[in-house]
N, C-alpha and C positions, 0 to 999 in steps of 0.2 A: 404508581410512581409518576411524578410530573415529567412531562416531555416539553421542553422549551421549543419555540419556533426554530426552524432549521437554520436560520441565519445566525442564531446565537452560537451554535457549534462551529460554524465557519469563522466567526469572530474569535472564538477561543483558539482555534488553530492558528489564525493569523497573529493573535497576541503572542502565542508561543514562538512563532517565527520571528516576530519583531523583538522579542526578548533576547533571542539569539543574536540578532543584529546589534542590539544595545550592548550586550556583553562583549562582542567583538570590538566595537568602537571604544568601549571603556578600557579594554585591555591595551589597545593601540595608543589611546590617549595617555594612559598611565606610564607607558614606556617601560613597564616591568618585563624584563626578558624572561623571568621565571613564569609569569602569567601567560605571556605570549607563546612560550614553548609548550605549556600545558594545554593551550587552547588549539588543539589540532582539529582538523575537520571532523574526525570520528568522535572526538570528545564533545564538540559543539553539537553535532547532529544527535548524539545520544542524549545530551542535556535538553535539547529542544523537544525531542519526542517524549522524554520523561515528564517534562513540564506540560506538554499537551495531554498526556494521560492523566496527570494530576488535575488539570483544569476540567477535563471531561468528567472525572469522578465527582468533582464539586457540583456539576450540573448534570448528574448522572441520568442518561436517557433510559427510557423503559427498556426492559429486557437486557440491559447491560449489567448483568450481575453474574457472579460465578455460578449460581444455581441455574440460571437460564442457559449459560454456556454449556454446563455439564448436561443439561436436559437434551441438548442437541446430540449428545453421544450416548443416549439411552434409548431403548425401545419405547415407542415405535419410530421415533425420529431418527435414530441411528441409521436406518436403512435408506432414508431419503438423503441423509448426509453422505453416506457411502456412495450412492449413485452420483451425487454431485461431484464428489472427489474423483470418481472414475471418469466423468465427462470432462473435467477441467483440463487435464494435460493435452488432449488433442485440440481443444479450443485455444489454449495458450500458445501451442506450437503454430496453429493456423494464424492467430493474431500476429505472432512474431514474423511469420513468413510474409503476411500482407504488409506489415510495416516496412520490411525490406524492399518491397516493390514500390514504395512511395519514393518520390524525389528526395534527395538528401535535405534534411532540415537542420537549422542551427542548433548546436548543442552548447548550452550555456554553462555546463559543468566542466571545469578544467580536467584534462586527462590525469593530471597529477593527483587531484582530489579523489577521483574514482579509484586510482591505484591505492591510495591510502585507505580508502573505505573497504576495499576488497582484499587487502593483504594485511590487515591487523585484526586481532580477535575482537576488539571493541567495535571496529567498523563492521565486521561481519555480523556481530550480535545485533547491532542497530539496524542494518539493512535487512537481515533475515528474520528478525523477531520483534524487536522493540518498535521499529518503524511500522511494520504491518499491524501490530497491536494498537498503536496510537491511531492509525488511519482507520482501522475497522471500528474502533470505539467512536470516533468522531463522525466519519462519513457514512458508515452503515447504521450503527445504533443511534447516532445523533441526527445527522442530516436526513438520511433515508427514513429512519424511524419516525421522524417528525413529518416528513412529506407524505408518508403513507396514510397519515391521519386526515390529510386535506385533499389529496389528489388520487386519481385512479392508479392502480398498482404500477403499470408500465410507464406512465407519465412520471411517477415518483422515481422509479428506477433510472429512467433516462435522465431526469433532472439531476439526481444525485451523482450519476456517472459524469455528467457534464461539469458539475462543480468539482468533482474529483480530478478530472482532466485539467481544468483551468488552474486549480490550486498548485499543480506541479510546475507551472510557469514555463518550464523548459520545453520549447517547441517539439524537439525530437521525441519527447515522452508522451505528448498529449494524446495522439491518436490511439496508441496502445493503452494508455491509462483509461480512456473512455470505454474502449471495448472490454477491458478487464473489469472496469467499474460496473458494466452491465452484468457480467458474469457474477461478480461479488454481490451485487444488489439482488439478483435473482436468487442466489443462495440464501441471503439473509431474509428476504421477504418470504421465502418458502418455509423457513424453519423458525424465524424469530429467535435465532440463536447465533452468537458470534462464532460458534465452533466451526461450521463449514466454511464461511467466508475467510476466517482467520487462517485455517489450514491451507486453503487455496492460495491466499495471498502469500503465506510463508513459502509454499512450494514455488510460486512464480518468482519471487525474489531470490530464493535459494538457487533456482535454475539459472537465472541471469548472473548471479554471483559466481557460480561454478563454471560457467562457460561464457565469460564476458565478450570474447572475441569470435565466438562461433556464429556462423550464419546458417539459418535453416536451409536457405537456397543452395548452399554448398553441398549439403547431403543429398540433394535431389540428383546430383550428377554422379553419385557413387553407384556401386552395384547393389543388387537387391538385398544382399545380406547386411550392408551398411544401413539401408533404410529400415530393415527389420529391427536392427539393433537400436536405432533411434526410437522406433515405435515402442519397443519394449521399455 
């Protein structure tokens, strides 16, 4: 199966984002209240991610098939996938705690938009499943899969993680996105399957969606049984 250069997949992702912007501008220019009311943040984000998935499938990267993904859930690969899934929660918690230690960074996403995404079924579906699927297809199977053909493994993983961080644009998300990108890149490069990185990505986003206002550092001031509960 053909693997395009890594920048092709980046352009596909940017094209999907730009299409979302064009749709928004067209809706505002038309002045249609019906269209504007339907174009909620969650609907727009869902449409953008579905478009990104469709574009990625048109230039399908190697190992980005249902068979390859299922192979990551079958012996002997399943045991490696399970080990990665068990390692990911403490790594994600550590990354979240380290991010809290950084000086406050600008957050470009309005609080109202975040509330709409996390309190509507379509928003949660997009944040916890459709978004991770689109990003794993493009940035792991596409960008990282292509870079692994031309660069040493960890150079490719770090490079794809940097791209993953920059593409988020929002400064407050970039450091964590880079660290999580390293974890996801390691999972993908070890298994050549989207199964492990996709499940880790879904877990990370679902955790953030379930506890959007919780700070890891707050739990460190609690008693030992609170810490044990968080660990479990």
